[in-house]
Backbone as XML, in Angstrom:
<?xml version="1.0"?>
<chain id="A" units="angstrom">
  <residue number="1" name="MET">
    <atom name="N" x="12.795" y="62.844" z="-32.382"/>
    <atom name="CA" x="14.242" y="62.046" z="-32.762"/>
    <atom name="C" x="14.261" y="61.690" z="-30.572"/>
  </residue>
  <residue number="2" name="ARG">
    <atom name="N" x="15.005" y="60.516" z="-30.831"/>
    <atom name="CA" x="15.127" y="59.940" z="-29.106"/>
    <atom name="C" x="17.167" y="59.585" z="-29.661"/>
  </residue>
  <residue number="3" name="LEU">
    <atom name="N" x="17.499" y="60.427" z="-28.110"/>
    <atom name="CA" x="18.382" y="59.980" z="-28.182"/>
    <atom name="C" x="19.535" y="58.896" z="-27.631"/>
  </residue>
  <residue number="4" name="ARG">
    <atom name="N" x="20.760" y="59.334" z="-28.279"/>
    <atom name="CA" x="21.399" y="57.752" z="-28.063"/>
    <atom name="C" x="22.442" y="58.036" z="-27.462"/>
  </residue>
  <residue number="5" name="GLU">
    <atom name="N" x="23.279" y="56.403" z="-27.352"/>
    <atom name="CA" x="24.898" y="55.975" z="-26.393"/>
    <atom name="C" x="25.682" y="56.756" z="-27.757"/>
  </residue>
  <residue number="6" name="LYS">
    <atom name="N" x="27.300" y="57.492" z="-27.725"/>
    <atom name="CA" x="27.459" y="57.094" z="-28.199"/>
    <atom name="C" x="28.156" y="55.828" z="-28.935"/>
  </residue>
  <residue number="7" name="THR">
    <atom name="N" x="27.425" y="55.742" z="-30.010"/>
    <atom name="CA" x="27.069" y="54.591" z="-31.080"/>
    <atom name="C" x="29.580" y="53.977" z="-32.187"/>
  </residue>
  <residue number="8" name="ASP">
    <atom name="N" x="30.225" y="54.583" z="-32.369"/>
    <atom name="CA" x="30.655" y="53.628" z="-32.605"/>
    <atom name="C" x="32.350" y="55.297" z="-33.102"/>
  </residue>
  <residue number="9" name="ILE">
    <atom name="N" x="33.265" y="54.921" z="-33.679"/>
    <atom name="CA" x="34.192" y="55.425" z="-33.709"/>
    <atom name="C" x="34.995" y="55.007" z="-35.487"/>
  </residue>
  <residue number="10" name="LEU">
    <atom name="N" x="34.173" y="56.582" z="-36.622"/>
    <atom name="CA" x="34.687" y="56.582" z="-37.936"/>
    <atom name="C" x="35.465" y="57.576" z="-38.195"/>
  </residue>
  <residue number="11" name="GLU">
    <atom name="N" x="36.966" y="56.777" z="-38.426"/>
    <atom name="CA" x="38.004" y="57.321" z="-39.240"/>
    <atom name="C" x="38.470" y="58.420" z="-38.478"/>
  </residue>
  <residue number="12" name="GLY">
    <atom name="N" x="38.211" y="57.846" z="-36.612"/>
    <atom name="CA" x="39.089" y="58.439" z="-36.010"/>
    <atom name="C" x="37.848" y="59.734" z="-35.053"/>
  </residue>
  <residue number="13" name="VAL">
    <atom name="N" x="36.891" y="59.817" z="-35.486"/>
    <atom name="CA" x="35.755" y="61.264" z="-35.144"/>
    <atom name="C" x="34.824" y="60.300" z="-34.899"/>
  </residue>
  <residue number="14" name="SER">
    <atom name="N" x="34.094" y="60.412" z="-33.630"/>
    <atom name="CA" x="33.068" y="60.054" z="-32.660"/>
    <atom name="C" x="31.883" y="60.459" z="-33.486"/>
  </residue>
  <residue number="15" name="THR">
    <atom name="N" x="30.955" y="59.500" z="-33.310"/>
    <atom name="CA" x="29.494" y="59.649" z="-33.664"/>
    <atom name="C" x="29.311" y="59.613" z="-32.558"/>
  </residue>
  <residue number="16" name="SER">
    <atom name="N" x="28.011" y="59.976" z="-32.438"/>
    <atom name="CA" x="27.255" y="60.665" z="-31.359"/>
    <atom name="C" x="25.899" y="61.333" z="-31.377"/>
  </residue>
  <residue number="17" name="THR">
    <atom name="N" x="24.833" y="60.628" z="-30.869"/>
    <atom name="CA" x="23.681" y="62.013" z="-30.969"/>
    <atom name="C" x="23.032" y="62.332" z="-29.713"/>
  </residue>
  <residue number="18" name="ASN">
    <atom name="N" x="24.324" y="61.988" z="-28.606"/>
    <atom name="CA" x="23.570" y="61.804" z="-27.349"/>
    <atom name="C" x="23.957" y="63.811" z="-26.893"/>
  </residue>
  <residue number="19" name="VAL">
    <atom name="N" x="24.335" y="65.000" z="-27.241"/>
    <atom name="CA" x="25.181" y="65.891" z="-26.742"/>
    <atom name="C" x="23.373" y="66.741" z="-27.291"/>
  </residue>
  <residue number="20" name="ILE">
    <atom name="N" x="22.894" y="66.981" z="-28.530"/>
    <atom name="CA" x="21.993" y="68.030" z="-29.048"/>
    <atom name="C" x="21.290" y="66.608" z="-30.185"/>
  </residue>
  <residue number="21" name="ALA">
    <atom name="N" x="20.025" y="66.985" z="-29.851"/>
    <atom name="CA" x="19.255" y="66.643" z="-30.925"/>
    <atom name="C" x="19.106" y="67.632" z="-31.855"/>
  </residue>
  <residue number="22" name="VAL">
    <atom name="N" x="18.329" y="66.942" z="-33.145"/>
    <atom name="CA" x="18.046" y="67.651" z="-34.984"/>
    <atom name="C" x="16.631" y="67.237" z="-35.450"/>
  </residue>
  <residue number="23" name="THR">
    <atom name="N" x="16.072" y="68.768" z="-35.152"/>
    <atom name="CA" x="14.595" y="68.245" z="-35.654"/>
    <atom name="C" x="14.203" y="67.744" z="-37.693"/>
  </residue>
  <residue number="24" name="ASP">
    <atom name="N" x="13.431" y="66.725" z="-37.559"/>
    <atom name="CA" x="13.730" y="66.811" z="-39.171"/>
    <atom name="C" x="13.562" y="67.781" z="-40.036"/>
  </residue>
  <residue number="25" name="LYS">
    <atom name="N" x="13.142" y="69.386" z="-39.532"/>
    <atom name="CA" x="12.668" y="70.175" z="-39.983"/>
    <atom name="C" x="14.491" y="71.003" z="-40.360"/>
  </residue>
  <residue number="26" name="ALA">
    <atom name="N" x="14.950" y="71.250" z="-39.299"/>
    <atom name="CA" x="16.619" y="72.266" z="-39.040"/>
    <atom name="C" x="16.925" y="71.365" z="-39.629"/>
  </residue>
  <residue number="27" name="ALA">
    <atom name="N" x="16.832" y="69.517" z="-39.304"/>
    <atom name="CA" x="18.124" y="69.131" z="-40.448"/>
    <atom name="C" x="17.294" y="69.671" z="-42.249"/>
  </residue>
  <residue number="28" name="SER">
    <atom name="N" x="16.280" y="70.198" z="-42.492"/>
    <atom name="CA" x="15.693" y="69.938" z="-44.549"/>
    <atom name="C" x="16.019" y="71.003" z="-44.107"/>
  </residue>
  <residue number="29" name="LYS">
    <atom name="N" x="16.071" y="72.065" z="-43.594"/>
    <atom name="CA" x="16.509" y="73.729" z="-43.777"/>
    <atom name="C" x="17.901" y="73.003" z="-44.261"/>
  </residue>
  <residue number="30" name="ILE">
    <atom name="N" x="19.123" y="73.085" z="-42.655"/>
    <atom name="CA" x="20.013" y="72.744" z="-43.021"/>
    <atom name="C" x="21.203" y="71.442" z="-44.368"/>
  </residue>
  <residue number="31" name="GLY">
    <atom name="N" x="20.443" y="71.141" z="-44.615"/>
    <atom name="CA" x="20.792" y="70.632" z="-46.390"/>
    <atom name="C" x="20.659" y="71.118" z="-47.226"/>
  </residue>
  <residue number="32" name="ALA">
    <atom name="N" x="19.037" y="72.577" z="-47.622"/>
    <atom name="CA" x="18.971" y="73.104" z="-48.282"/>
    <atom name="C" x="19.888" y="74.406" z="-48.556"/>
  </residue>
  <residue number="33" name="LEU">
    <atom name="N" x="20.434" y="74.275" z="-47.217"/>
    <atom name="CA" x="21.274" y="75.654" z="-46.844"/>
    <atom name="C" x="22.482" y="75.252" z="-48.149"/>
  </residue>
  <residue number="34" name="ALA">
    <atom name="N" x="22.694" y="74.258" z="-47.453"/>
    <atom name="CA" x="24.139" y="73.940" z="-48.143"/>
    <atom name="C" x="24.178" y="73.634" z="-49.332"/>
  </residue>
  <residue number="35" name="ASN">
    <atom name="N" x="22.779" y="72.681" z="-50.268"/>
    <atom name="CA" x="22.675" y="72.940" z="-51.551"/>
    <atom name="C" x="22.462" y="74.347" z="-52.333"/>
  </residue>
  <residue number="36" name="ARG">
    <atom name="N" x="22.094" y="75.181" z="-51.761"/>
    <atom name="CA" x="22.213" y="76.124" z="-52.020"/>
    <atom name="C" x="23.688" y="77.063" z="-52.312"/>
  </residue>
  <residue number="37" name="GLU">
    <atom name="N" x="24.334" y="76.824" z="-52.061"/>
    <atom name="CA" x="25.836" y="76.924" z="-50.949"/>
    <atom name="C" x="26.285" y="76.288" z="-52.402"/>
  </residue>
  <residue number="38" name="GLY">
    <atom name="N" x="26.469" y="75.130" z="-52.888"/>
    <atom name="CA" x="26.990" y="73.663" z="-53.574"/>
    <atom name="C" x="27.672" y="73.612" z="-52.863"/>
  </residue>
  <residue number="39" name="ARG">
    <atom name="N" x="27.324" y="73.075" z="-51.411"/>
    <atom name="CA" x="28.485" y="72.092" z="-50.378"/>
    <atom name="C" x="27.594" y="70.956" z="-50.889"/>
  </residue>
  <residue number="40" name="SER">
    <atom name="N" x="28.733" y="69.407" z="-51.422"/>
    <atom name="CA" x="27.919" y="68.406" z="-51.765"/>
    <atom name="C" x="27.804" y="67.266" z="-50.353"/>
  </residue>
  <residue number="41" name="ASP">
    <atom name="N" x="28.014" y="68.001" z="-49.033"/>
    <atom name="CA" x="28.080" y="67.569" z="-47.639"/>
    <atom name="C" x="26.998" y="68.420" z="-46.764"/>
  </residue>
  <residue number="42" name="ALA">
    <atom name="N" x="26.547" y="68.210" z="-46.778"/>
    <atom name="CA" x="26.055" y="69.170" z="-45.400"/>
    <atom name="C" x="26.157" y="69.309" z="-44.457"/>
  </residue>
  <residue number="43" name="ILE">
    <atom name="N" x="28.077" y="69.380" z="-43.524"/>
    <atom name="CA" x="28.437" y="69.626" z="-42.296"/>
    <atom name="C" x="28.167" y="71.065" z="-41.946"/>
  </residue>
  <residue number="44" name="LEU">
    <atom name="N" x="27.117" y="70.998" z="-40.480"/>
    <atom name="CA" x="26.805" y="71.793" z="-39.928"/>
    <atom name="C" x="27.645" y="72.477" z="-38.287"/>
  </residue>
  <residue number="45" name="ARG">
    <atom name="N" x="28.995" y="73.141" z="-37.788"/>
    <atom name="CA" x="28.909" y="72.728" z="-36.998"/>
    <atom name="C" x="28.735" y="74.433" z="-36.416"/>
  </residue>
  <residue number="46" name="VAL">
    <atom name="N" x="27.934" y="73.780" z="-34.755"/>
    <atom name="CA" x="27.929" y="74.328" z="-33.416"/>
    <atom name="C" x="28.509" y="74.572" z="-32.732"/>
  </residue>
  <residue number="47" name="ARG">
    <atom name="N" x="29.428" y="75.407" z="-32.641"/>
    <atom name="CA" x="30.039" y="76.352" z="-32.178"/>
    <atom name="C" x="28.967" y="76.646" z="-30.249"/>
  </residue>
  <residue number="48" name="VAL">
    <atom name="N" x="29.981" y="76.878" z="-29.205"/>
    <atom name="CA" x="29.518" y="78.000" z="-28.289"/>
    <atom name="C" x="30.903" y="78.550" z="-28.219"/>
  </residue>
  <residue number="49" name="THR">
    <atom name="N" x="30.951" y="80.124" z="-28.479"/>
    <atom name="CA" x="31.643" y="81.171" z="-28.290"/>
    <atom name="C" x="31.297" y="81.918" z="-26.806"/>
  </residue>
  <residue number="50" name="ALA">
    <atom name="N" x="32.756" y="82.863" z="-26.000"/>
    <atom name="CA" x="31.631" y="83.407" z="-25.218"/>
    <atom name="C" x="31.389" y="84.553" z="-25.984"/>
  </residue>
  <residue number="51" name="GLY">
    <atom name="N" x="31.264" y="85.750" z="-25.383"/>
    <atom name="CA" x="30.585" y="87.152" z="-25.977"/>
    <atom name="C" x="29.046" y="87.666" z="-25.788"/>
  </residue>
  <residue number="52" name="GLY">
    <atom name="N" x="28.176" y="88.474" z="-27.131"/>
    <atom name="CA" x="26.978" y="88.196" z="-26.304"/>
    <atom name="C" x="26.735" y="89.022" z="-25.071"/>
  </residue>
  <residue number="53" name="CYS">
    <atom name="N" x="25.835" y="89.258" z="-25.162"/>
    <atom name="CA" x="25.832" y="90.265" z="-23.494"/>
    <atom name="C" x="25.234" y="89.542" z="-22.960"/>
  </residue>
  <residue number="54" name="SER">
    <atom name="N" x="24.733" y="88.451" z="-23.269"/>
    <atom name="CA" x="24.764" y="87.000" z="-21.535"/>
    <atom name="C" x="25.897" y="86.029" z="-21.625"/>
  </residue>
  <residue number="55" name="GLY">
    <atom name="N" x="27.082" y="86.312" z="-22.352"/>
    <atom name="CA" x="27.857" y="85.820" z="-21.925"/>
    <atom name="C" x="28.427" y="84.643" z="-22.873"/>
  </residue>
  <residue number="56" name="PHE">
    <atom name="N" x="27.913" y="83.713" z="-23.580"/>
    <atom name="CA" x="27.886" y="83.013" z="-24.679"/>
    <atom name="C" x="27.570" y="83.634" z="-25.559"/>
  </residue>
  <residue number="57" name="HIS">
    <atom name="N" x="27.629" y="82.726" z="-26.664"/>
    <atom name="CA" x="26.991" y="83.355" z="-28.192"/>
    <atom name="C" x="26.739" y="81.562" z="-28.870"/>
  </residue>
  <residue number="58" name="TYR">
    <atom name="N" x="25.320" y="81.283" z="-29.974"/>
    <atom name="CA" x="26.183" y="80.253" z="-30.456"/>
    <atom name="C" x="26.655" y="80.396" z="-31.499"/>
  </residue>
  <residue number="59" name="ASP">
    <atom name="N" x="27.650" y="79.466" z="-32.520"/>
    <atom name="CA" x="28.064" y="80.455" z="-33.666"/>
    <atom name="C" x="28.257" y="78.490" z="-34.639"/>
  </residue>
  <residue number="60" name="LEU">
    <atom name="N" x="26.837" y="79.590" z="-35.761"/>
    <atom name="CA" x="26.014" y="78.135" z="-36.793"/>
    <atom name="C" x="26.924" y="78.446" z="-38.259"/>
  </residue>
  <residue number="61" name="THR">
    <atom name="N" x="28.303" y="77.499" z="-38.086"/>
    <atom name="CA" x="28.454" y="77.651" z="-39.690"/>
    <atom name="C" x="28.886" y="76.449" z="-40.413"/>
  </residue>
  <residue number="62" name="TYR">
    <atom name="N" x="28.892" y="76.371" z="-41.314"/>
    <atom name="CA" x="29.293" y="75.010" z="-42.413"/>
    <atom name="C" x="30.977" y="74.376" z="-42.108"/>
  </residue>
  <residue number="63" name="ALA">
    <atom name="N" x="30.553" y="73.589" z="-42.276"/>
    <atom name="CA" x="32.590" y="72.986" z="-42.415"/>
    <atom name="C" x="32.329" y="71.698" z="-43.324"/>
  </residue>
  <residue number="64" name="ASP">
    <atom name="N" x="33.650" y="72.111" z="-44.104"/>
    <atom name="CA" x="34.258" y="70.959" z="-44.834"/>
    <atom name="C" x="34.167" y="69.363" z="-44.513"/>
  </residue>
  <residue number="65" name="ALA">
    <atom name="N" x="34.361" y="69.290" z="-43.423"/>
    <atom name="CA" x="34.491" y="67.911" z="-42.574"/>
    <atom name="C" x="34.731" y="67.907" z="-41.404"/>
  </residue>
  <residue number="66" name="PRO">
    <atom name="N" x="34.277" y="66.785" z="-40.149"/>
    <atom name="CA" x="34.682" y="67.241" z="-39.410"/>
    <atom name="C" x="35.935" y="67.019" z="-38.567"/>
  </residue>
  <residue number="67" name="THR">
    <atom name="N" x="36.293" y="67.392" z="-37.284"/>
    <atom name="CA" x="37.765" y="67.246" z="-36.862"/>
    <atom name="C" x="37.715" y="66.251" z="-36.223"/>
  </residue>
  <residue number="68" name="ALA">
    <atom name="N" x="39.402" y="65.542" z="-36.532"/>
    <atom name="CA" x="39.593" y="64.077" z="-35.345"/>
    <atom name="C" x="38.630" y="64.122" z="-33.693"/>
  </residue>
  <residue number="69" name="ASP">
    <atom name="N" x="38.489" y="65.776" z="-32.929"/>
    <atom name="CA" x="38.439" y="65.469" z="-31.416"/>
    <atom name="C" x="36.694" y="65.645" z="-32.020"/>
  </residue>
  <residue number="70" name="ASP">
    <atom name="N" x="36.111" y="66.357" z="-33.081"/>
    <atom name="CA" x="34.792" y="66.472" z="-33.189"/>
    <atom name="C" x="33.874" y="65.406" z="-32.450"/>
  </residue>
  <residue number="71" name="VAL">
    <atom name="N" x="32.187" y="65.920" z="-31.963"/>
    <atom name="CA" x="31.525" y="64.793" z="-31.886"/>
    <atom name="C" x="30.390" y="65.125" z="-33.119"/>
  </residue>
  <residue number="72" name="VAL">
    <atom name="N" x="30.035" y="63.839" z="-33.912"/>
    <atom name="CA" x="29.662" y="63.997" z="-34.297"/>
    <atom name="C" x="27.627" y="63.638" z="-34.752"/>
  </residue>
  <residue number="73" name="ILE">
    <atom name="N" x="26.802" y="64.492" z="-35.250"/>
    <atom name="CA" x="25.292" y="64.012" z="-34.675"/>
    <atom name="C" x="25.706" y="63.248" z="-36.793"/>
  </residue>
  <residue number="74" name="ASP">
    <atom name="N" x="24.610" y="62.339" z="-37.028"/>
    <atom name="CA" x="24.166" y="62.074" z="-38.002"/>
    <atom name="C" x="22.432" y="62.724" z="-38.091"/>
  </residue>
  <residue number="75" name="ALA">
    <atom name="N" x="21.761" y="63.691" z="-38.683"/>
    <atom name="CA" x="21.189" y="63.880" z="-38.937"/>
    <atom name="C" x="19.887" y="63.437" z="-40.114"/>
  </residue>
  <residue number="76" name="PRO">
    <atom name="N" x="18.487" y="63.617" z="-39.838"/>
    <atom name="CA" x="18.087" y="63.404" z="-40.424"/>
    <atom name="C" x="18.511" y="63.718" z="-42.320"/>
  </residue>
  <residue number="77" name="GLY">
    <atom name="N" x="18.477" y="63.295" z="-43.384"/>
    <atom name="CA" x="18.188" y="63.521" z="-44.900"/>
    <atom name="C" x="19.929" y="63.265" z="-44.877"/>
  </residue>
  <residue number="78" name="GLY">
    <atom name="N" x="20.752" y="62.947" z="-44.105"/>
    <atom name="CA" x="21.609" y="62.992" z="-44.229"/>
    <atom name="C" x="22.743" y="63.801" z="-43.755"/>
  </residue>
  <residue number="79" name="VAL">
    <atom name="N" x="22.066" y="64.595" z="-43.280"/>
    <atom name="CA" x="23.169" y="66.214" z="-42.559"/>
    <atom name="C" x="23.566" y="65.266" z="-41.547"/>
  </residue>
  <residue number="80" name="ARG">
    <atom name="N" x="24.900" y="66.203" z="-41.100"/>
    <atom name="CA" x="25.515" y="65.790" z="-40.041"/>
    <atom name="C" x="25.715" y="66.865" z="-39.579"/>
  </residue>
  <residue number="81" name="VAL">
    <atom name="N" x="25.800" y="66.807" z="-38.313"/>
    <atom name="CA" x="26.156" y="67.947" z="-36.846"/>
    <atom name="C" x="27.201" y="67.687" z="-36.820"/>
  </residue>
  <residue number="82" name="VAL">
    <atom name="N" x="28.275" y="68.322" z="-36.294"/>
    <atom name="CA" x="29.604" y="68.754" z="-35.859"/>
    <atom name="C" x="30.078" y="69.441" z="-34.550"/>
  </residue>
  <residue number="83" name="ILE">
    <atom name="N" x="30.263" y="69.341" z="-33.041"/>
    <atom name="CA" x="30.093" y="69.752" z="-32.316"/>
    <atom name="C" x="31.765" y="70.118" z="-31.570"/>
  </residue>
  <residue number="84" name="ASP">
    <atom name="N" x="32.488" y="70.827" z="-31.501"/>
    <atom name="CA" x="33.602" y="70.495" z="-30.734"/>
    <atom name="C" x="33.835" y="70.293" z="-29.304"/>
  </residue>
  <residue number="85" name="PRO">
    <atom name="N" x="35.124" y="69.794" z="-28.525"/>
    <atom name="CA" x="34.537" y="68.737" z="-27.244"/>
    <atom name="C" x="34.544" y="70.705" z="-26.134"/>
  </residue>
  <residue number="86" name="HIS">
    <atom name="N" x="34.691" y="71.215" z="-26.536"/>
    <atom name="CA" x="34.752" y="72.656" z="-26.063"/>
    <atom name="C" x="33.135" y="73.047" z="-25.352"/>
  </residue>
  <residue number="87" name="SER">
    <atom name="N" x="32.468" y="72.650" z="-26.607"/>
    <atom name="CA" x="31.152" y="73.261" z="-26.804"/>
    <atom name="C" x="30.055" y="72.026" z="-26.424"/>
  </residue>
  <residue number="88" name="ALA">
    <atom name="N" x="30.606" y="70.503" z="-26.335"/>
    <atom name="CA" x="29.473" y="69.735" z="-26.564"/>
    <atom name="C" x="29.034" y="69.277" z="-24.627"/>
  </residue>
  <residue number="89" name="PRO">
    <atom name="N" x="29.286" y="70.474" z="-23.713"/>
    <atom name="CA" x="29.229" y="70.400" z="-22.553"/>
    <atom name="C" x="27.985" y="71.537" z="-22.031"/>
  </residue>
  <residue number="90" name="ILE">
    <atom name="N" x="28.218" y="72.422" z="-23.154"/>
    <atom name="CA" x="27.429" y="73.996" z="-23.083"/>
    <atom name="C" x="26.340" y="73.425" z="-23.670"/>
  </residue>
  <residue number="91" name="LEU">
    <atom name="N" x="26.617" y="72.579" z="-24.636"/>
    <atom name="CA" x="25.254" y="72.436" z="-25.445"/>
    <atom name="C" x="24.526" y="70.410" z="-25.097"/>
  </residue>
  <residue number="92" name="GLN">
    <atom name="N" x="24.956" y="70.128" z="-24.450"/>
    <atom name="CA" x="24.658" y="68.875" z="-23.199"/>
    <atom name="C" x="23.297" y="68.355" z="-23.074"/>
  </residue>
  <residue number="93" name="GLY">
    <atom name="N" x="21.882" y="67.895" z="-24.150"/>
    <atom name="CA" x="20.991" y="68.031" z="-23.945"/>
    <atom name="C" x="19.640" y="68.994" z="-24.803"/>
  </residue>
  <residue number="94" name="SER">
    <atom name="N" x="20.723" y="69.614" z="-25.646"/>
    <atom name="CA" x="19.612" y="71.043" z="-26.336"/>
    <atom name="C" x="19.434" y="70.444" z="-27.894"/>
  </residue>
  <residue number="95" name="THR">
    <atom name="N" x="18.260" y="71.330" z="-28.110"/>
    <atom name="CA" x="17.998" y="70.361" z="-29.559"/>
    <atom name="C" x="17.835" y="71.444" z="-30.785"/>
  </residue>
  <residue number="96" name="LEU">
    <atom name="N" x="18.411" y="71.012" z="-31.589"/>
    <atom name="CA" x="18.666" y="72.397" z="-33.254"/>
    <atom name="C" x="17.324" y="72.192" z="-33.216"/>
  </residue>
  <residue number="97" name="ASP">
    <atom name="N" x="16.924" y="73.957" z="-33.604"/>
    <atom name="CA" x="15.139" y="73.898" z="-34.288"/>
    <atom name="C" x="14.957" y="74.017" z="-35.350"/>
  </residue>
  <residue number="98" name="LEU">
    <atom name="N" x="13.915" y="74.756" z="-36.198"/>
    <atom name="CA" x="13.682" y="75.645" z="-36.847"/>
    <atom name="C" x="12.467" y="76.867" z="-36.627"/>
  </residue>
  <residue number="99" name="ASP">
    <atom name="N" x="12.993" y="77.297" z="-36.449"/>
    <atom name="CA" x="11.863" y="78.571" z="-35.992"/>
    <atom name="C" x="11.471" y="79.331" z="-37.079"/>
  </residue>
  <residue number="100" name="GLU">
    <atom name="N" x="9.992" y="78.862" z="-37.644"/>
    <atom name="CA" x="9.239" y="79.571" z="-38.931"/>
    <atom name="C" x="8.942" y="80.559" z="-39.235"/>
  </residue>
  <residue number="101" name="SER">
    <atom name="N" x="9.669" y="81.487" z="-37.492"/>
    <atom name="CA" x="8.798" y="82.404" z="-37.818"/>
    <atom name="C" x="9.045" y="83.557" z="-38.691"/>
  </residue>
  <residue number="102" name="LEU">
    <atom name="N" x="8.566" y="84.577" z="-39.150"/>
    <atom name="CA" x="8.590" y="85.329" z="-40.293"/>
    <atom name="C" x="9.993" y="86.431" z="-39.782"/>
  </residue>
  <residue number="103" name="ILE">
    <atom name="N" x="9.561" y="86.704" z="-38.623"/>
    <atom name="CA" x="10.872" y="87.872" z="-38.045"/>
    <atom name="C" x="11.326" y="87.325" z="-37.214"/>
  </residue>
  <residue number="104" name="GLY">
    <atom name="N" x="12.838" y="87.311" z="-37.224"/>
    <atom name="CA" x="12.961" y="86.949" z="-36.084"/>
    <atom name="C" x="13.622" y="85.194" z="-36.234"/>
  </residue>
  <residue number="105" name="GLY">
    <atom name="N" x="12.864" y="84.405" z="-37.643"/>
    <atom name="CA" x="13.140" y="83.049" z="-37.443"/>
    <atom name="C" x="14.160" y="82.025" z="-37.882"/>
  </residue>
  <residue number="106" name="GLY">
    <atom name="N" x="15.167" y="81.410" z="-37.948"/>
    <atom name="CA" x="15.730" y="80.562" z="-38.729"/>
    <atom name="C" x="16.042" y="79.560" z="-37.212"/>
  </residue>
  <residue number="107" name="LEU">
    <atom name="N" x="17.134" y="78.793" z="-37.603"/>
    <atom name="CA" x="17.382" y="77.575" z="-36.835"/>
    <atom name="C" x="17.919" y="78.260" z="-35.328"/>
  </residue>
  <residue number="108" name="ARG">
    <atom name="N" x="17.569" y="77.911" z="-34.519"/>
    <atom name="CA" x="17.483" y="78.352" z="-33.095"/>
    <atom name="C" x="18.139" y="77.062" z="-32.831"/>
  </residue>
  <residue number="109" name="VAL">
    <atom name="N" x="18.952" y="77.117" z="-31.167"/>
    <atom name="CA" x="19.518" y="76.071" z="-29.780"/>
    <atom name="C" x="18.097" y="76.021" z="-29.027"/>
  </residue>
  <residue number="110" name="ARG">
    <atom name="N" x="18.137" y="75.147" z="-28.836"/>
    <atom name="CA" x="16.659" y="75.066" z="-27.699"/>
    <atom name="C" x="17.411" y="74.507" z="-26.041"/>
  </residue>
  <residue number="111" name="ASN">
    <atom name="N" x="18.074" y="75.171" z="-25.263"/>
    <atom name="CA" x="19.416" y="74.447" z="-24.775"/>
    <atom name="C" x="19.073" y="74.703" z="-23.316"/>
  </residue>
  <residue number="112" name="PRO">
    <atom name="N" x="18.227" y="73.455" z="-22.648"/>
    <atom name="CA" x="17.698" y="73.521" z="-21.190"/>
    <atom name="C" x="18.352" y="74.304" z="-20.693"/>
  </residue>
  <residue number="113" name="GLN">
    <atom name="N" x="20.025" y="73.646" z="-20.627"/>
    <atom name="CA" x="20.933" y="74.711" z="-19.663"/>
    <atom name="C" x="21.045" y="76.190" z="-19.563"/>
  </residue>
  <residue number="114" name="ALA">
    <atom name="N" x="21.104" y="76.847" z="-20.558"/>
    <atom name="CA" x="21.095" y="78.134" z="-20.230"/>
    <atom name="C" x="19.739" y="78.537" z="-19.236"/>
  </residue>
  <residue number="115" name="VAL">
    <atom name="N" x="20.306" y="79.119" z="-18.294"/>
    <atom name="CA" x="19.806" y="79.934" z="-17.420"/>
    <atom name="C" x="19.238" y="81.612" z="-17.203"/>
  </residue>
  <residue number="116" name="HIS">
    <atom name="N" x="19.596" y="81.683" z="-18.194"/>
    <atom name="CA" x="18.596" y="83.070" z="-19.695"/>
    <atom name="C" x="19.484" y="84.296" z="-20.688"/>
  </residue>
  <residue number="117" name="GLU">
    <atom name="N" x="18.462" y="83.657" z="-21.634"/>
    <atom name="CA" x="19.148" y="84.468" z="-22.779"/>
    <atom name="C" x="18.579" y="85.702" z="-22.964"/>
  </residue>
  <residue number="118" name="CYS">
    <atom name="N" x="19.191" y="86.516" z="-23.818"/>
    <atom name="CA" x="19.672" y="87.748" z="-23.683"/>
    <atom name="C" x="18.335" y="87.684" z="-24.999"/>
  </residue>
  <residue number="119" name="ALA">
    <atom name="N" x="17.769" y="89.438" z="-25.344"/>
    <atom name="CA" x="16.200" y="89.572" z="-25.973"/>
    <atom name="C" x="16.492" y="89.465" z="-27.661"/>
  </residue>
  <residue number="120" name="CYS">
    <atom name="N" x="17.699" y="89.544" z="-27.097"/>
    <atom name="CA" x="17.601" y="89.477" z="-29.282"/>
    <atom name="C" x="18.439" y="88.293" z="-29.341"/>
  </residue>
  <residue number="121" name="GLY">
    <atom name="N" x="17.834" y="87.441" z="-28.819"/>
    <atom name="CA" x="17.784" y="85.742" z="-28.440"/>
    <atom name="C" x="19.458" y="85.416" z="-29.795"/>
  </residue>
  <residue number="122" name="GLU">
    <atom name="N" x="20.003" y="85.974" z="-29.572"/>
    <atom name="CA" x="21.842" y="85.514" z="-29.616"/>
    <atom name="C" x="22.587" y="85.107" z="-28.693"/>
  </residue>
  <residue number="123" name="SER">
    <atom name="N" x="22.396" y="85.430" z="-27.630"/>
    <atom name="CA" x="22.967" y="85.002" z="-26.064"/>
    <atom name="C" x="22.303" y="84.199" z="-25.593"/>
  </residue>
  <residue number="124" name="PHE">
    <atom name="N" x="23.553" y="84.064" z="-24.346"/>
    <atom name="CA" x="22.389" y="83.458" z="-22.895"/>
    <atom name="C" x="24.225" y="82.706" z="-21.990"/>
  </residue>
  <residue number="125" name="SER">
    <atom name="N" x="23.542" y="82.602" z="-20.505"/>
    <atom name="CA" x="24.273" y="82.502" z="-20.065"/>
    <atom name="C" x="23.859" y="81.016" z="-19.178"/>
  </residue>
  <residue number="126" name="VAL">
    <atom name="N" x="24.851" y="80.120" z="-18.231"/>
    <atom name="CA" x="24.872" y="78.858" z="-18.358"/>
    <atom name="C" x="24.602" y="79.272" z="-16.630"/>
  </residue>
</chain>
């Protein structure tokens, strides 16, 4: 997926794909899980929070709608990924991908800024 610059302002929410790329496999999984939960819109919120054994932790949850200051990434299949302005600099240049391993698989953030990741795969440091 090619990264682009900020494209427009849509109802007060900036729309961009330059913070994080979303692979087709990840977007498909996000959409399927949202559908299974009965969500009409597949909007995944990606946040970076303090915690975990390495200092930071990724928090992936579904959102009902983006907030006014969120960066919104339009992914394949009508999926949207929203990122708050505090998490965006830490996620800059990352890719949201699907790890299809039987053990420990799932949505994964591949962050080139992470200098250390915990063995559990859940926390990182920059």
